[in-house]
N, C-alpha and C positions, 0 to 999 in steps of 0.2 A: 705205612704210618697213618695215624688219625683215623683208625678204623674201629676202635672199640669204645663201647659205652656201657657202663654197669648201671642196671636197674635193679635195685635190690639185690637178690641173689644171682641174677641173670646177667651174663655178658652178652651185649648185642654187637655182632660183627658179621660182615664188614658194613660200613655205611656207604650207600649208593649216591654220590653226589652229583650224578647226572640225572637221577629220577626227579620228576616234577609231578604235581597233581595232574596236569593235562596229559602228560605221557603216560602217567599210571592209569588213568582212565582208558585211554586208548590201547594200553597193553593188557590190562586185566578185566575190562568190562567190555572191550570191542573184540570180536572174534576174529577181525582183521589184523590185531597185534599179537595173536597166538604164536606166530613164528619166532618171537622174541622169548618165549617161556618154554623152558626144557621140560618141566613136568608140573602137574598141578599141586604138588607138594612144594614147590619152590617158594621162598620168602625173600623179599627185598626190603630194606630199612632205609629210609630217607626222612630228612627234616623238611617241614613245610610251615608256612604262616598261615594260621587260621584267623580270618578277620570277620567271622560271622557274629561274634558277640560284642560286648561293649567295648573292648579293646582287644588289639591283635595279640596273639600268642603263638609261640613257637611250639610245634608238636613233632614228635618222633612216630612215625607210621610204619607199620609192618604190613606188607601188602602181599597179596597172592591171588590165584584164581578163585573167585567167589569168597574173597576174604580180605577185609579191611579193618584193621584195629590200631587205634592210638595207644600207644604203649606208655607213653610219658609226656609231660609238658615240661618245658624248659624255661626256667625263671630268667630269661634274657632281659637286658636293659632296655626299657621301654622306648627310649629314643633310637636305639639301633633296629628295634623291630618296626616302629613307625616309619623309620626312614626306608626300611626295606619295601614295605607296602607303597608308600609315596613314590619311590624311585620307580616302580615299575608301571605305574598308571594303572587305569582301569579301562580296559578295552571293552570289556562286557561286564555291565552293571550287575548281572545276574550271577557272577562269579566272585567269591571272596576267599579263595584258597590260592596261595601264591608260592612260587618257588623261591628260595632263600637267595640272597644276593651275596657278592664277595665279602662285604663287611661282616654280615652275620655268621657267614662260613668261618671266617677267621676267628671271631668271638668263640664260637663252638669249639674250634680246634684248640685255641689257646686256654680256654676255661673248663670244658667238661669232658673232652675226649682223652682216652688213653691215660686214665687214672687222674683226671682232673677233680674238680670240686663236685662232689656228689649232692652236696645241699642245693644245688641249682636243678637238679634232676627230680621231678615230682611224679613218681609213677601213678598211673591210672589204674585204680583198684576196680576189677570186675565185681559187680554185685548181682547175686542170683534173684531174679525177680520173676515171679510169676505174672504173665501178662494179664492186665486187667481189662476185660472186654466190656466195661461199662455196667451201668444199672440195666436191669432187664427192661426190654423195649415192649411197647403194647403190642398186642397180637394184630396182624393184618387182618382187616375184615370185620373186626370186632366194632369199630366206630367209623362211620363214614368220614372221608377227608372233606372239610368244609373250605379249606383255603384255595388260593389260586393255583391251578394245575399249569405245569409248564411241559411243552413237547419239545425236547432238545433235538438237534440234528443227530441222525444215527449213521448216515453214510460216511465211509472212508473219504478223506480229501487230501489235497495237496495245498499247503498253506504257507505263505511267506511270513516273516517275522511282522511285517506291518499288519498283515491280515489278522495274525495270532493276537497282537495287541488290541486290534479293534473288536475282536470276539470277545475277549476278556472284559474289556470296558463295557461294551454293549450289554452283555448279560448280567454285568454286574459282579463277576467272580472275583474272589480274593485272589491276588497274586503280590508276594512280597515287594516286587519291583514295579509291576506294570500297572497294579491297582491295589495298593495297601489298604484302601478304605472300602474294599469290596467286601460282599458277604452273600451267600446264598444258602439260607436256612433250610436244611433238608428235614423231612419228617420221616424218620426211619421206623419200620416196623418189623417185628420178628415174624418168622413162619414156623411150620413145624420142623423145618429142617434147619438145625443151628449152624450150618455152613454158609447161609445166605441171610440177606436182609432186603426189604424193599423199601425204597423212597417213595412214599405216597405223593409227594409233590411232583415228581417226574415220571412215575409209573415204570421205574427201573429197578431190577432185580440185581444185586451186586454179590460177589463173592466177599465173603468177610475176610478170608485169607487170601490165597493167589497162588501163582505159579513162580516157582524159583527161577533165578536169574539163568537165561539161555540166550542163543542168539535169535535173531529175528527170523530165521529161516525155520529154526527148531521150535519157536513158539507156536507156529501156525500148526505143526504136527502135534503139539501138546493140546491145543484147543480143539483140534479134530478128535483126539483120543478122548477127551472129556465129553465131547458131544456124541461120541459113539458109546460111551459109558452112560449116557443119560445123567450126568452130574446134576444132583439135587432134583432129579426128575425131569430134566429139559434136555433138548438136543439143539438150542439155538445160542449158545454161548458165543461172545465174540469180544474182540478188543473194543473198549470205549472209544468215542470221538474225543476231539479236544473239550468240546463243550461238555460232554458227560463226565469226563475225568475231572475237569476243573470245578464242576458243580459239588464235588465232594471235599474241597479244600476249604478248611475253616481258618479264620484269622488268628486264632490263638492256638498255640501248641497244647495238646492234651499232655497228661502225665507221663505219657510213653515218649514224648519228644517229638511228635509228628502233627502235621495240620490236618487231622482227621478226627471224626467221631470216634470214641474209644471203643465203638462196637467192632471196628475194624482192626486186624492185625497190624503190627509195625514191621513185620518182617519183609514187606514189600516197599522199601523206601522210595523207589521211583519205577514208574511202569511205561511199558510200551503204549502207545495209542494208535488209533487207527488214522494216522495222520503223516504224510511224508512232507519235509520241508522243501519249499521252492527257494533256491534252485537245486538243493540237493541235500540229502541226510534225512534224519528221522526226529520227529517230536516225541518228547517225554513229558509226564506230569511227575514232579518231585514232591512228595509229600513231606519229606524231612524239612526242606527248606521252603516249602509253600510257593511253588512257581512252575511255570512251563519252561522247559528248555529243549535244545536240539543238540544233536550229535551229528557230525559229519562223516563218522566212521562208515566204511563200506558195508561192514557187516556187524553192526552193534548189538551188544548185549543189554539186556534189561529184565525187569520182573513182570509179571502179568497180574492184573485183578480184572477178571472178566465181568461182563454185564450182558443183560438181556432185557429186552421190553417186556413188560407184562401186559397180557391181553386184557383189554377193558371188560 
């Protein structure tokens, strides 16, 4: 019972009432959770509350390995949705996706599931958009950089939450939660290779795209492979440090919905960095929500955007 939801001409079934955003991340983006997944084509469907916008909303998520898609928003009563959010508390201010509670679950069962009122189900329509890579950048070397140059730490580190916050504030980096007033104005230049850009302010060369989601163990193998291939003509590519990755974050989302200069691809929403968390776990930088965050997964998964230091 209570297993079907119709979205347009599509029937979604079954609903996984036990799945939550936290469990979903651990299962489908952390390689330590793969024992719960039968195959890469498996899909699960669950409801959650998205509180990232001006008001919370109920969403139906379709989830799988390397796959996350919101299929519909549910026009649930505002008081029930807000009660769900308020009743769970906010143990981590950097997280605003919540599991549904018993009251919201019952409303969904009574109202929209198994032939209920389809008017409450608002399908999310895919739009085919060619990714905008921004206006043409000036060529590196055509004009000398006259601003203040910065040399960011480039060595891997083990960082506590307190240290991460201190780093972000000290350098003035933007972070949605830790330093919403921050801003680090990059000065990007194009090169003869369209796969990379140079930030004249930090003398860092960046991948404009990146590495698809993989485990932390496989990530280094892929970096080694790119270096062996002399990606963009160089063999010293590496993961960025916390400081280097945070320097890319922009306070305002671009038209692609990420906190990055539009010259970068949106296909790497959060990336590994060369920092482990003290006392355990790994740090990431989230370009989608504009923040640093950590995962305690034993073998987490993430995307990559590599960097190298440009010789003076």
